[in-house]
Structure formats: C-alpha cells, structure tokens
N, C-alpha and C positions, 0 to 999 in steps of 0.2 A: 255611246261609242260602240261601233261594230267591231266584231273578232277580227275581220280582215284589216281594218285600220290598225289595230293593235299588232297583228302579225308583221305590218310594214315598218314598225318602229325598231330602232337598234336596241340593244340590251341596256345600254346607259339611259337611253331615253324612257325605256320601260321602267327602269328603277326610278327615275325622277318623276314620271308620272304617277308611279304607285305612291311614292312619299307625298306627292301634293294631294293626291286623292284622299290618302288616309288622314292627313291634316285637315282637309275640308271636311271630311266625314266627322272627325272629332269635333271640330267647331260647330257643325249642324247639330250634333248630339247635345252640345252644350245650350245652344239656342233652343232646342226642343225642351230641355229641362227647365229653362227659365220662361218658357211659353212665347218665344219670340220667332219661333220658326214659321215661316210663311209658306213654304212648299215642302210639305213631308215626304212627297213622292221622290224628291232629290236624294233622301237618305238610301232608298232601295236602289236608285240608280247608281249612286257611288259605290255601293256595296258590290253590285254586280260588275261595274268597272275594275274594281280592284280584283275581283275573282277572275275576270278575263285575263288581266295582266299577269296575274299570278300563274295561270294556266299556261300562257304562252312561255313564260320564264321557265316553268317546270319541263314543258315540251322541248325547249331548247337545251336544257341542262341534261335531259335524259336522251336526247338526240332522236326523238321521235319524229317521223316524217307526216306531214298533213296532206292528207288527200281529199280534196273537196271539203265536206263538212265533218268527215269522220277522221279520227287520229289512228293510224296503224303503225305498229312497231314492226320491225323486220320479223321478230319472233311470232306475232300474230298472224303476219302474212304467210309465214312459212307453214304455220299450223293449218291455215285456211287451204293452202296449196295441197298439203298431204291429204286433206279429206276429199279432195276432188279426184 
C-alpha cells in the first residue's frame, strides 16, 4: 500500500484498515510460531502498512499539512522563512 493511497482514505476507513491489518499481523505471527507461514515477507509489509496508517492519522490529529513527500507544519515553515 502506498502512502498516497492511505492519505486518500477517510479517518473511519483508516481506523478499520488499521484494525484489520493488526489482526492479520497477529494471525501471521501465530502461523510463524507454528511453522505454517508461507510468506514471511508479508509480516514486514503489514508492519509498514500499519505504520503508514498511524502516520497519516497522527498528521491529521496534529493538523500537519503534507507537501509532496515531506511533512511541514506551519511552525517549521515559519522558521524556515525567518532564516531566508
């Protein structure tokens, strides 16, 4: 899942997606412990997806604006303008 796709989801969709991803991650960890896990790379993919979802939720909660690939808050932007 790409970060742009995550940013296009609503807050309620993000919360639901996060819950589903965490549940799937838990199930895969159980499979790994029993030796039944076929695709170990899926664990890291899910962990990264949850991190992306939590990042977007935090950005929205803090009111940060996303510009391109970097996140800039108004305070950081103001500090950068003062240096110029």
